[in-house]
C-alpha positions as CSV (number, residue, x, y, z in Angstrom):
1,M,15.8,-11.5,-9.6
2,S,17.5,-9.0,-7.5
3,D,16.7,-6.5,-9.9
4,L,13.0,-7.7,-10.0
5,R,13.1,-7.3,-6.2
6,H,13.8,-3.9,-6.1
7,R,11.6,-2.7,-8.8
8,I,8.4,-4.3,-6.7
9,L,9.4,-3.2,-3.2
10,L,9.9,0.6,-3.5
11,H,10.4,1.5,0.4
12,A,9.0,1.0,3.7
13,Y,5.8,2.6,4.2
14,V,5.8,4.4,7.7
15,T,3.1,5.8,9.4
16,E,1.7,6.1,13.2
17,K,-0.7,3.1,12.6
18,S,2.1,0.7,10.7
19,M,4.3,1.5,13.7
20,D,1.5,0.0,15.9
21,E,1.2,-3.0,13.5
22,M,4.5,-3.6,13.5
23,E,4.7,-3.8,17.4
24,R,1.2,-5.5,18.1
25,Q,0.7,-7.6,15.3
26,N,4.0,-8.5,13.5
27,K,3.4,-6.2,9.9
28,L,5.1,-4.0,8.0
29,E,4.0,-1.7,5.1
30,F,5.7,-1.3,2.0
31,S,5.1,1.0,-0.9
32,V,5.2,-1.4,-4.2
33,D,4.9,-1.1,-7.8
34,R,1.3,-0.7,-9.0
35,R,1.7,-3.8,-11.4
36,A,3.1,-5.9,-8.3
37,T,0.7,-9.0,-7.5
38,R,0.6,-10.5,-3.9
39,A,2.6,-13.6,-5.0
40,E,5.4,-11.2,-6.2
41,V,5.5,-8.9,-3.1
42,K,5.6,-12.4,-0.8
43,R,8.6,-13.7,-3.1
44,A,10.4,-10.4,-3.1
45,V,9.7,-9.9,0.4
46,E,11.1,-13.5,1.5
47,E,14.3,-13.2,-0.9
48,L,15.3,-9.6,0.2
49,Y,14.9,-10.2,4.2
50,Q,15.7,-14.0,4.3
51,C,12.1,-14.6,6.3
52,K,9.0,-16.6,6.0
53,V,5.6,-14.6,4.9
54,A,2.4,-15.5,6.5
55,K,0.2,-13.0,4.4
56,V,0.2,-10.3,1.9
57,N,-2.7,-7.8,1.8
58,I,-2.6,-4.6,-0.8
59,K,-4.5,-1.6,-1.2
60,I,-4.5,1.1,-3.7
61,V,-4.4,4.5,-2.5
62,R,-3.7,8.0,-4.0
63,V,0.0,7.8,-3.8
64,G,0.3,4.2,-5.2
65,K,-0.3,0.8,-4.2
66,I,0.8,-0.3,-0.3
67,A,1.3,-3.9,0.6
68,T,0.9,-5.0,4.4
69,V,3.0,-7.9,5.2
70,K,2.2,-10.3,8.3
71,F,5.5,-12.3,9.0
72,A,5.6,-15.7,10.5
73,K,6.1,-16.0,14.3
74,E,9.4,-16.9,14.1
75,Y,10.4,-13.6,12.5
76,S,10.4,-10.3,14.1
77,S,9.0,-7.5,12.0
78,E,10.9,-5.0,14.2
79,D,14.1,-6.8,13.3
80,I,13.0,-6.8,9.6
81,G,11.9,-3.2,10.1
82,S,15.5,-2.2,11.0
83,R,17.1,-4.0,7.8
84,A,14.6,-2.3,5.7
85,G,15.2,0.9,7.0
86,V,12.1,1.8,9.3
87,F,14.3,3.0,12.4
């Protein structure tokens, strides 16, 4: 399964807007594989970062597929972002 997690989540997607969402709304953005579904992204994030995901939104942009992940209240997106390499 670890191989699958790393194929689904490519890297953290960092923009000014995503940094604002991380601070205010407890969300992180990831660049994901084009074939990944919401359920696969949720499972990969929960297993890779040992956290609880509340919601996943996916948008398709020119550079690929971007998943916005909202974490449960007991988990901090800033802590998970530091483990994901945002800082």
